[in-house]
C-alpha positions, 0 to 999 in steps of 0.5 A: 885341733890345728885344723879347727883353728885354721877353720876359725881363721879362714871361715870366721862366720861359720857357726862353730867359729861364731860360737867359740868366739862368743864364748872365749874371745868376744872382744879379741882376735883368735890369735890374740885370745887368752885361754881364760878360766875354766875352758872346755877341753875343745877350746884348750886344745884349739888354743894350744895349737895356735902356736903351730898355726902362727909358725906356719903362717910365718913360714908361708908369709916370710919364706921366699919359697914356702913350698920347700918348707912344706907349709904352703901345700899343707895349708892349701889342703886345709883351706880346701876342706 
């Protein structure tokens, strides 16, 4: 489900991202969204994977050479899908 979270962040205007945003975090951002009450299994899974995305983003943005950490290449692959 991390891939769907990445898609929401990279393609916020795609149909899937707009539907999820409208239902679960209308007045917020994806990385700051709360789980809410009675979430569907899909949103719960995406929301649970946010921590991995945040760690990966920190690894890409902060590390001097993120490719040695194995993050940059993986995120490039996800973005190209």
